[in-house]
C-alpha positions, 0 to 999 in steps of 0.5 A: 493384559492391564492397559498400560498408559504412557506418560509423555516425557515433559522434556518431549512435550516441550521439544514438540511445542517448539516445533510448533513455533519453528513452523513457517508459512505453508508456501515458505514451507512447501517451497523452501523459500530463504525468507523471514516470515511473519504470519497472522491468521483468522483466529488471531485477527479475531482476537487482536484487530479490528477488521474494517477492510482487509489491510488491517490484518497486517498492522501491528506486523514488524516494519509494517505500515499501510496508508489507510486514511479511510474505510474504502481508500483506493490509494493504500500502498504498503510500507516496510522497513526499506520501502516507503509509502511512495514506493508502492513498486518495492512490495509485492502483494497476492491474494491467492495467487492473484498480484493485488499490486498495481504495477502501473505506476509507483506512488499513491495514487490510483495508478500505484497503490494495491487493489485491497479492496477486491479481498472482502475481510470475511474471506481472509484465512491467513496473511503471511509477510516475507521480508527482502528479496532473498527468494529467486521465486519473486521479482525485483519488486520484492525488495521491499518484501512479499504480502501473501494472503490466503482466503478460504475455501469449504471443506463442507457447506458454510454460509454466513453474514455480517454487519460492521459499523464504525463511528468517529470524529475528526478536527484538524486545520479549522474542519471538524465533524463526524465520520462513519463506515458501515460494511455489510458481507455475506458468504456461502460454499459447499464441498460436493464430491471433487468440486468446491465453490465458495461465493462472497459479496461485500458492500461498503459505505463510508464517509471519511475525514477531510483528505485535502485542504485548500492552501496558499503561502501567506508570504506569496501575497502583495500589500494591496487595497484591492481584490475581494476582502474574505474573512475566515481563513486559518492560518498555520504553517505548512510543512517546510515552516513557511506561514500558510493561510488554510482556505478550506477543505478542498478534494477533501472528505470523500464519500465512498461506495463499494461493492465487492463480488468473488466466485472462487471454484476449485476442482480436485482432478485427482487426490493429488492435483487441484484446478482453481478458478477465481473471478471477481468484480469490484464496484467503486463510487466516490464523491468527494466534496469541498468546504470553503472557511472564506466569507465576504460580506457574511456570505460563503465565498468559493470563488469567482462565477466565471473561469477562474478564482477571483483575486482576494484580499486577506488582512491587507494582502493580495492573492490572485486566482493563480496562487491558491487552488480553487474550491472543486468537486470531485467524482470517481467510478470504477469497475475491475475485473480480476481473474485467477486460475491455479494448476497445481499438484500437492504430493508431498513426494518426489516432484510438485508443481504449480502453474498460476495466471492473472488477468486484472482489467480496469473495465471502467475507471474514470475520475471527473474534476471541475476546473472552474469555481463551483458558482460556474461548476454548477451551470450546465453551460460553464461547467467546465472540467476534465475526465481522467480515464483509465479505462482499458488499463490493465495487466496480467501475470504467468507463474509457473513452478516446480520443486523436485525433492532429491533423495540424500546424496554425499552432500545432504537432502536436496529440494530443487525448485525452479520456475519462469515468470511473466507479465505484462503491463498497460497504461491508456490514461487520456485525459479530456477536458468537458464543458460538463464535468459531471457527466460530458462525455469524451471524444476520441483523439483526432488532433486540434479538433479534439478535447484532449488536455493530456494523454499517456500511454505505454506497456512494459513486459518482463520476463524471469527464470529462476532456479534455487537449490536448498540443501540440507547437510550435517543435521544442523545446517541448511544452505540456499543458492539461488538465481533469477535472470529477468528481462524488461521491455518498455514500449509504445510510450505516448505523451500528448498535450494540447497547447493552444489549438495544437496536439503535440506528440512526443513518442518515446523511446523504448528501453530494455535491460536484461539482468541477474540477481543471485541469492544466498542464505545459511541456516544453522540450526544448533539446537531446537531452541535457535535458528540463525540465518544469514542472507544476501540477495541482489534485486533489480526493480524496473520503472513500472509503466507509467513512471517512464510515461504517465504525466497526470493531475490528480486533484491538485497534484501533477505527476511528471514521468521520466522516460530516462529512468533507469532500473533500481539495483538493491543489495540487501542483507539480513542476518537473523536470530530466532529463539523458541520456546514451549510458550513462544518465540523471539526474533531479532534481525539485523538488516541492510540495503543499499540501492544504486539509482534508487527511483523517488517521486520528489514533491514540491509544493508550488505557490498556488497550491498545487504539488507538483511531483518529478520522478528521478534517479538517486545515485545511492540509498543506504539503509541498515537497522535491527528488526525485533518481534516476539509472542508469549502465550499464557504469561504469569497466568493462563490466557495472558498473551503478548506480542511485540514488535521494534524496528530501528532503521538508519537511512541515508542518501549518498553523494549527489553533487548534481542535486545539491547544485540544482538546489542552491540554483532554485533558492531564489528569493521567491522559492525561499518564501514557499519553502525556506529549506530550498537550498539544503543539499541532498547528499547525506539526507535522510532517506524520505518516509523510512522512520528512524523507530517504528514499533507495536504491541498487543496484550491480550486476555481471555477473561471467559472462556468465550470472550477476548480482550486486547489492547494494541499500540502503533508508533512511529517516528517522524519522517521527511517527504522531501530528498534533502530534508527541507519539510522541517515542519511536521504537523500540519498538512503536507507534513509527516508527523510522529505518532502513537496510536492505541486501540482496544477490541473485545471479542466475544463468541456468543454462541457457536454461530453467532459472535460480537466484536466491539472496539475503539482505534485511536482511543486518544484520539491522537491527530497525526499527519502522513501527508493527510490527516489520518482517522481520529478516535473511532468506534467500531462493532460488529455482529457475525453470524456464521452457519 
């Protein structure tokens, strides 16, 4: 008989295409998580993103912002539509089950920022972002969102090398020069029967633009003819609108060398059960240089030769050493070990389960800073300084979960998932004084005879149990109901400070809290074209170990703990509307979040140039808004693809009479010189660091089969740092400016093994500030070889 060719029906093909667009991230599909998800995979990253470090992969996702000041930055929190860049504990970041989020604190310092650098960019397979605390599977830290990164494992022999270089310039507040970054990587892996492995090595060197500056408020100086007359100070304004002088770069231009090694092993015990183990070692060495603008009698001036800065005279005004920050170099050395182990089943049948454990240990973590002017710091006998130690701080997590798929009953098809969680964080953070800031050895804490300057120790532990049921009924509807029960303890908190020759010790009171968080989502699928969902979730975000216990000094910033903090209680909701086409999809979500006892670190610029940060509860905050995300393939003609996002967020602080009264009381004549807006009320102010408008877009086109070109842009409106919005001058150091950044990329596959990438980030050379100045125009080139 003759063969009959079956031609697919056009409507059937269109429906299959829509089904592909409707697919969610793998872990969302497996555990039926009731969350809105955005994803990007390796192919899309290659075509659209200048990927220098792994966090670059998500920079065009809806509502996402990462505070990446330079390649190799160790202080890079992630902001979302309801979590700001100073609230790193409101987001969760995982890589292959290992928690990269650092809940030792909740800020953008070494004790609060995610450990992005422990993942090499070449090993990334995909990044999936889940928005909101709507899944019972995740702790209250998910109130801002959950990012899950998946790395590659081989199914055959693989190997490769790549080299990347980035070069740029900077020009801000009197400082100008060049930046550069070099990234070299290799990997090798194979699958031998039931055993597979992959080893990655990544080496990064970077030289950043200046990050910090030495400043003094002009009005603080008193009229006088005394003091050392200096020239070269650059006039400007601080973020509160008060006139200031910029004296130079301080704690400023970072030279960073990092090495990251990771070995991943997997063994298929059976056809459906796999055991995986990951071990990683990350090494970091940083040197932060200074550069004085000041001269006296034609010679460079960097301060006095003794233990403190000399008094200086600028244009007839006298400034004492206590009124401006000294120039001081900084050295940092870090060695972090991470371990992750996973045992899971993948039957796709009635029951699947998973056990995941991870340990991150800060084996070596030391930052050394001179506390005397450079002339004295260079001396072997007068090089006084401080050594800040985090070595021995660590955290571990254990998670167990299962899913039971119930055959359809009278109500419909059930998929019941459940699990438990345990995490523990330990903070060890002594700070020592030393006569040799570069290599002086710290001594044990032994009362008045030690060289302890301050010390912070403490632990937290959280246990959680959760269950949720995803019910499909009437073919078009899904109802997911879940809950999470958590118990949190903060204990063994100790703060020590040397006052004169006496070591003062305060043993902080233990704290604990037990809370239940309900989650619910209703989803309607009227057709393959539409998916509509309404979700609600309560979340409790507990204080990190550092928030109640860690008082520390980092560069010119002082962080003050608060042992009386209460947990944040969030009520989040979302109405999502998704539309699916043959060649694309679009989503419009309306979201809201109300938080009781919101935790904020409030910054105050002191007259001596230092920044004091105090952690406190704000009675209530409210944020509501809308988020759009869409993409279309083959627009107008083949290979022209469009991607776009836009977010509007209206955030306000609720009534806070106590803070209003404190602000009014603090509005003294002296305080108003540094911060003219000191007396402004907190009640009704804009929520700090959440931009009202944020958007991104990418236009990609493939003029040749092996070539893809793209143009991408990111926009953010200006934000405030202060609770009372008194930082009204945004385009300056410590300010938060609006910005629009345009990026270009070309990806060319030379042959089956060689790939060349080239691009420009920040094409228009935009200078913008998020407290620090961010990278200006940067040229990027990469050559990859994959076996």
